[in-house]
MARVEXTI-322177 format. One line per 4 residues: number of its first residue (from 1); their letters; for each residue x, y, z of C-alpha. Coordinates in Angstrom, 3 decimals. Each point is the difference from the previous one (the first is absolute). Layout:
BEGIN
NUM> A> X/Y/Z  ...
REM end
This chain:
BEGIN
1> MRLN> 0.151/-0.002/0.141  2.424/2.218/1.019  2.344/-0.273/-3.316  -3.294/0.463/-2.065
5> IYSL> -0.628/3.622/1.403  3.784/0.727/-0.589  -0.746/-0.995/-3.460  -2.603/2.261/-0.499
9> IFFL> 1.795/2.539/1.948  3.009/-0.439/-1.951  -1.880/-0.033/-3.615  -1.998/3.329/1.120
13> NSYV> 3.247/1.797/0.612  1.505/-1.045/-3.220  -3.479/1.131/-1.657  0.016/3.275/1.431
17> NGLL> 3.627/0.409/-1.049  -1.141/-0.791/-3.620  -2.894/2.498/0.045  2.290/3.156/-0.930
21> VPVL> 2.357/-1.889/-2.525  -1.961/0.575/-3.048  -0.079/3.847/0.919  2.295/0.960/2.514
25> SLLL> 1.817/2.212/-2.715  -3.571/1.700/-0.929  -1.151/0.228/3.310  3.004/1.941/1.550
29> IDKG> -0.461/2.264/-3.510  -3.255/0.909/0.774  0.974/0.887/3.354  2.416/2.682/-0.921
33> ASLS> 3.190/-1.904/-0.938  1.627/0.696/-3.531  1.662/-2.012/-2.590  3.229/1.544/0.808
37> NLSL> -0.146/-0.834/3.617  -1.526/-3.315/-0.360  2.803/-1.967/0.074  1.321/1.943/2.877
41> IMGM> -2.883/-0.846/2.069  0.003/-3.451/-0.800  4.357/-0.079/0.883  -1.417/1.031/3.167
45> YAVT> -2.055/-2.966/0.540  3.241/-2.344/-1.204  2.253/1.721/2.614  -2.071/-0.067/2.610
49> VVVF> -0.412/-4.106/-0.431  3.501/-0.186/-0.287  1.137/1.870/3.602  -3.000/-1.738/1.983
53> ELPS> -0.259/-3.481/-1.460  3.014/-1.427/2.194  -0.906/2.177/3.360  -3.690/-0.950/-0.131
57> GIMA> 0.884/-3.940/-0.776  1.742/0.249/3.166  -2.604/2.137/2.274  -2.501/-2.874/-1.337
61> DVMG> 2.379/-2.682/1.818  0.976/2.030/2.728  -3.859/1.373/0.774  -2.001/-2.716/-1.412
65> RKKT> -1.485/-0.815/-3.490  -3.526/0.873/1.015  1.034/3.809/1.504  2.126/0.736/-3.355
69> FCIS> -2.508/-1.207/-2.429  -3.070/2.087/1.734  2.616/2.732/0.051  0.231/-0.283/-3.570
73> LIVS> -3.842/0.073/-0.624  -0.209/3.364/1.974  2.655/1.477/-1.789  -1.562/-1.036/-3.351
77> LVSS> -3.490/1.473/1.004  1.835/3.380/1.040  1.828/-0.287/-3.584  -3.589/-0.595/-1.696
81> LFIL> -1.384/3.123/1.748  2.453/2.403/-0.885  -0.325/-0.677/-3.940  -3.754/-0.159/0.448
85> FGNG> -0.244/3.323/1.548  3.274/1.682/-0.157  0.182/2.080/-3.558  3.705/1.100/-1.139
89> IAAI> 3.499/-1.015/-0.055  0.495/-0.022/3.773  -2.788/-2.562/0.889  0.414/-2.000/-3.258
93> CIGI> 3.497/-0.847/1.407  -0.901/-0.160/3.654  -2.384/-2.789/-1.010  2.568/-1.518/-2.447
97> ILQG> 2.798/-0.232/2.470  -2.807/-1.540/2.972  -0.732/-2.580/-2.680  3.367/-0.613/-0.831
101> LNRA> 0.894/-0.571/4.156  -3.295/-2.552/-0.335  1.798/-1.857/-2.332  3.106/-0.079/1.652
105> ISSG> -1.898/-1.127/3.560  -2.274/-2.655/-1.456  2.098/-2.025/-2.220  1.456/-2.342/2.238
109> SFEA> -1.915/0.132/2.999  -3.524/-1.615/-0.587  1.790/-2.429/-2.191  2.239/-1.307/2.331
113> LFID> -2.824/-0.186/2.312  -2.022/-1.874/-2.299  2.908/-2.222/-0.517  0.918/-1.320/3.335
117> SYID> -3.536/-0.238/0.538  -0.567/-2.455/-2.695  3.408/-1.943/1.116  -1.625/-0.218/3.246
121> AFGK> -2.894/-1.480/-1.126  1.496/-2.543/-2.707  3.578/0.237/0.737  2.959/1.024/-2.372
125> DSLH> -0.682/-2.428/-2.568  -2.868/1.942/-1.079  2.500/3.041/-0.636  -0.871/-0.203/-3.875
129> KVTT> -3.461/-0.041/0.344  -0.658/3.128/2.149  2.892/1.467/-2.605  -2.746/-0.855/-2.673
133> RLNV> -2.692/1.210/1.890  1.470/3.356/1.024  1.018/0.363/-3.546  -3.512/-0.859/-1.666
137> LDAL> -1.544/2.284/2.611  2.169/3.034/-0.753  -0.230/-0.580/-4.081  -3.869/-0.547/0.354
141> GLSA> -0.586/3.348/2.161  1.851/2.148/-2.227  -1.067/-1.462/-3.149  -3.827/0.474/1.287
145> GALT> 0.923/3.306/1.421  1.507/1.484/-3.001  -2.862/-1.325/-2.347  -2.682/1.631/2.526
149> GGMF> 2.198/3.142/0.412  -0.346/0.716/-3.704  -3.863/-0.289/0.116  -0.844/1.970/2.642
153> PEIS> 1.431/3.424/-1.480  -3.133/-0.491/-2.559  -2.180/-0.644/2.532  1.190/3.174/1.599
157> KKYF> -0.408/2.213/-2.427  -3.562/-1.539/-0.919  -1.202/0.276/3.519  2.230/1.791/1.974
161> ILTG> 0.166/3.282/-1.829  1.069/2.296/2.983  2.781/-2.009/0.874  3.708/-0.508/-1.711
165> TYDL> -0.040/-2.591/-2.956  2.182/-2.012/1.838  -1.451/0.622/3.936  -2.078/-3.155/0.015
169> NIVI> 3.394/-2.020/0.209  1.005/1.460/2.455  -3.446/-0.168/2.321  -0.065/-3.398/-0.917
173> KIFL> 3.461/-0.445/0.953  -0.300/1.873/3.459  -3.130/-1.963/0.572  1.676/-3.811/-0.641
177> TVTI> 2.957/1.483/2.128  -2.295/0.361/3.162  -1.351/-3.149/-0.872  3.172/-1.347/0.002
181> IVLA> 1.319/1.449/3.489  -3.140/-1.021/1.836  0.594/-3.667/-1.343  3.903/0.509/1.095
185> FVFI> -0.762/0.887/3.452  -2.685/-2.352/0.619  1.459/-3.586/-2.014  3.651/0.214/0.242
189> KETA> 2.003/-1.318/2.416  3.782/-0.015/0.320  1.488/-3.514/-0.234  1.712/-1.456/3.243
193> EIEK> -0.572/3.272/2.286  2.953/1.170/1.285  0.243/1.921/3.203  1.278/3.259/-0.087
197> EKRI> 2.776/-0.509/2.263  1.103/-3.185/-2.251  0.361/2.407/-2.841  3.328/0.762/-0.928
201> SLKQ> 1.326/3.689/-0.668  -0.033/1.664/-3.221  3.699/-0.017/-0.147  0.225/-3.973/0.731
205> HIKN> -2.787/-0.476/-2.324  2.248/1.431/-2.793  3.303/-1.380/0.520  -1.842/-3.539/-0.034
209> SSAF> -1.725/0.475/-3.038  3.305/1.591/-1.426  1.826/-2.712/1.133  -2.478/-2.718/-1.397
213> IAKS> -0.058/1.336/-3.176  3.995/0.566/-0.540  0.412/-3.706/0.942  -2.807/-1.087/-2.488
217> KTII> 1.146/-1.028/-3.583  -3.091/-0.900/-1.125  -1.725/3.335/0.846  2.516/2.282/-1.025
221> CIFI> -0.288/-1.901/-3.621  -4.080/0.484/0.179  1.068/3.758/1.277  2.301/0.219/-3.426
225> SVFS> -2.960/-1.519/-2.166  -2.906/2.180/1.295  2.434/3.327/-0.716  0.188/-1.406/-4.061
229> TGFF> -3.868/-0.295/0.263  -0.402/3.196/1.057  2.459/1.409/-2.863  -2.231/-1.825/-2.840
233> LYAL> -3.496/0.950/1.554  0.889/3.170/-0.004  1.205/0.189/-3.638  -3.067/-2.293/-0.830
237> ETYW> -2.676/1.882/1.581  1.270/3.547/-0.757  0.347/-0.642/-4.076  -2.217/-2.792/-0.931
241> QPHF> -3.008/2.659/-0.226  1.732/2.105/-2.809  1.605/-2.914/-1.383  -3.887/-1.431/-0.738
245> ISLM> -1.140/2.554/-1.450  2.664/0.722/-2.454  -0.766/-3.455/-1.229  -3.632/1.013/-0.529
249> TDEI> -1.495/0.274/-3.691  -3.682/1.140/1.346  -0.885/2.350/2.585  -2.803/-2.407/0.798
253> FMAL> 2.937/-2.009/2.127  0.320/3.012/2.480  -2.503/-1.971/2.276  2.262/-2.943/-0.267
257> LGVM> 2.107/1.520/2.713  -2.165/-0.273/2.745  -0.635/-3.854/-1.371  3.910/-0.420/0.301
261> AFLY> -0.237/1.570/3.329  -2.329/-3.022/1.258  1.947/-2.538/-2.118  3.537/0.324/1.827
265> LAAA> -1.753/0.146/3.480  -2.421/-3.332/-1.245  3.596/-1.360/-1.278  1.441/-0.150/3.196
269> MAGH> -2.137/-1.137/2.044  -0.902/-2.919/-2.150  4.076/-0.535/0.210  -0.242/0.340/3.931
273> IVSG> -2.814/-2.610/-0.051  1.958/-2.548/-2.328  3.111/-0.010/1.879  -1.464/-0.294/3.036
277> LVIK> -1.879/-3.178/-1.567  3.733/-1.703/-1.075  2.395/1.381/2.606  -0.542/-2.385/2.652
281> KNNA> 1.264/-2.899/-2.878  3.473/2.048/-0.820  2.750/1.366/1.854  -0.624/3.738/0.623
285> KKMY> 3.446/1.161/-1.085  0.180/-1.765/-3.023  -3.369/1.182/-1.006  0.488/3.668/0.923
289> LVLR> 3.221/-0.297/-2.022  -1.949/-1.681/-2.892  -2.449/3.032/-0.105  2.610/2.512/0.291
293> VFLA> 1.797/-1.153/-3.117  -3.793/-0.106/-1.806  -0.794/3.401/1.302  3.085/1.601/-1.607
297> LSLI> -0.360/-1.831/-3.529  -3.268/0.872/-0.175  0.289/3.553/0.266  2.977/0.028/-2.260
301> IMAL> -3.005/-1.664/-2.315  -2.796/2.840/1.036  2.535/2.101/-0.932  0.630/-1.103/-3.701
305> QSNM> -3.827/0.195/-0.790  -1.088/2.739/-2.459  -3.254/-1.851/-0.202  -2.843/1.515/2.137
309> KSFI> -1.697/-3.579/0.387  3.279/-2.005/0.894  1.141/3.325/2.431  -3.424/-0.720/1.947
313> VFYT> 0.625/-3.536/0.181  3.810/0.189/0.841  -0.398/2.772/2.552  -2.802/-2.103/1.524
317> FVYL> 2.281/-2.878/0.339  2.944/1.909/1.725  -2.469/0.917/2.705  -1.085/-3.946/0.050
321> IFGM> 3.407/-1.195/0.193  0.674/3.065/2.876  -2.912/-1.187/2.052  1.140/-3.547/0.062
325> ANIP> 3.499/1.428/1.250  -1.477/1.513/2.726  -1.350/-3.312/1.786  2.961/-1.813/0.226
329> EGVI> 2.129/3.605/0.961  -2.483/0.763/3.101  0.288/-3.914/0.941  3.567/0.076/0.188
333> LNSE> 0.621/3.111/1.428  -2.685/-0.498/2.784  1.436/-3.685/0.628  3.242/2.004/1.226
337> VPNE> -1.756/2.498/2.040  -0.457/-0.495/3.561  -3.365/1.409/1.363  1.131/2.800/2.016
341> IRAS> 1.701/1.858/-2.755  -1.879/-0.904/-2.687  -1.440/3.497/-0.518  2.999/1.250/-0.074
345> VLSV> 1.537/-2.176/-2.382  -3.176/0.537/-2.172  0.432/3.955/-0.112  3.577/-0.480/-0.838
349> NSLI> -1.150/-2.091/-2.951  -2.150/2.721/-1.225  2.441/2.771/0.891  2.192/-1.678/-2.495
353> LQAG> -2.980/-0.560/-2.711  -0.351/3.646/0.481  3.716/0.695/-0.386  0.270/-1.838/-3.105
357> GLIG> -2.774/2.116/-1.477  1.278/3.204/0.891  3.710/-0.694/-1.485  -1.650/-1.933/-3.158
361> SVVN> -2.196/3.183/-0.586  3.303/2.492/-0.189  1.683/-2.738/-2.037  -2.627/0.194/-2.156
365> SLVI> -0.876/3.628/-0.039  3.889/0.048/-1.336  0.024/-2.985/-3.020  -3.538/0.969/-1.092
369> NYTS> 1.369/2.850/-1.374  2.647/-1.588/-2.355  -1.887/-3.107/-1.128  -4.245/-2.028/0.271
373> IPVV> -1.944/-1.139/2.209  0.572/-3.673/-1.022  3.654/0.973/0.794  -0.605/1.082/3.727
377> WIIS> -2.075/-3.085/0.047  2.760/-2.704/-0.873  2.583/1.987/2.275  -2.481/-0.655/2.788
381> SGVI> -0.291/-3.597/-0.787  3.959/0.336/-0.051  -0.252/0.621/3.391  -1.993/-2.697/1.089
385> IISI> 2.349/-2.577/-1.824  3.013/1.568/1.875  -2.018/-0.276/3.367  -0.845/-3.644/-0.836
389> LLTF> 4.381/-0.578/-0.792  0.348/1.560/3.631  -2.652/-2.064/2.131  0.618/-3.073/-1.751
393> RGLM> 2.632/-1.713/1.640  -1.096/1.383/3.672  -3.659/-1.216/-0.814  1.328/-3.283/-1.071
397> RNQT> 2.859/-0.343/3.210  -2.550/0.747/2.356  -2.261/-2.554/-1.654  2.645/-3.126/-0.092
401> NNNN> 1.306/0.915/3.520  -3.991/-0.314/0.869  -0.495/-3.518/-1.472  3.418/-0.930/1.250
405> NLAS> -1.114/0.921/3.478  -3.601/-1.414/-0.453  1.981/-3.307/-1.432  1.810/-0.173/3.433
409> EKR> -3.123/0.032/1.931  -1.431/-2.705/-1.471  2.992/-1.780/1.023
REM end
């Protein structure tokens, strides 16, 4: 029963995050932003996430995951109120910075609590199941939020003419955030309640977490891989729309932009489901490395497409493989991490993803001046291949050691 409620909370939280995906830029312009300062505003969001990602994960482990998650929801609520009732660049910037803070605080807290609860109920052998569930719920919530979020402006223009075109999106976001806050306060329980006097100090927690990460070659290998993921995702998500438009032969196909957004989210969700079904029969580390190779190759093939239909097929295929690779990555990472530092490590993981994206944005903004979008994607696939070469030995060596240890235990 508790895990079903947790699943509902996780889905609703992802749905809320998806509501503004199709209209965020238009919403900010409607509230007073200009095209010239739009990228600056979004840059504030990215910087806020990077700065607070790690401290928030540590806070979740030290203070408690429930408290941290509830704080993130309250910050999200305040952010939405600033954007809804504010008008002008100052209110927009405050709202976006608070939204970045919410993203950073929430990233590791509830996910870590969900995983711990699942392990308590079903054991560590169920990691592939909880990883699949979380990824599917996230993709389903985001895609549902994005689809309905694109419809609300039309409803607003038709029935709520006295409000802003995109205000209905924010109003629904506020209502659902309040609902999630109530559900969180009533139903979320900390796993393995720790007495206050038994909680270690912040300094000791940071020291323990840092020492653990430094000693774990597997976690370092996953972090290297995640950095390359951030690099390639930024390149793909930034340039697919202008490249897609360049392949169009008719303006009627503009409607396919929305279909494409749904297709890649659906493909990622399908990848999560397929991977979750087959991972128990396969070695997670070998499966992960193979899927990363396929990801790099599919990105290259997609970049070489000059036909719109074939581009749609291979673009969707890239996200299918990416979704499949997410499951073994999550299983490997969470199987290595002790419960008491899980939120901190997940926040570091998210921080490295953001860092890969930021560095990728700088590199791509320079490279695009001298070459084409397909070349940028091929370079991104090269970054993935480099990460595979850097992590192959570390992951497989650890796997060999684990196998030897299991053989010794059986003797």
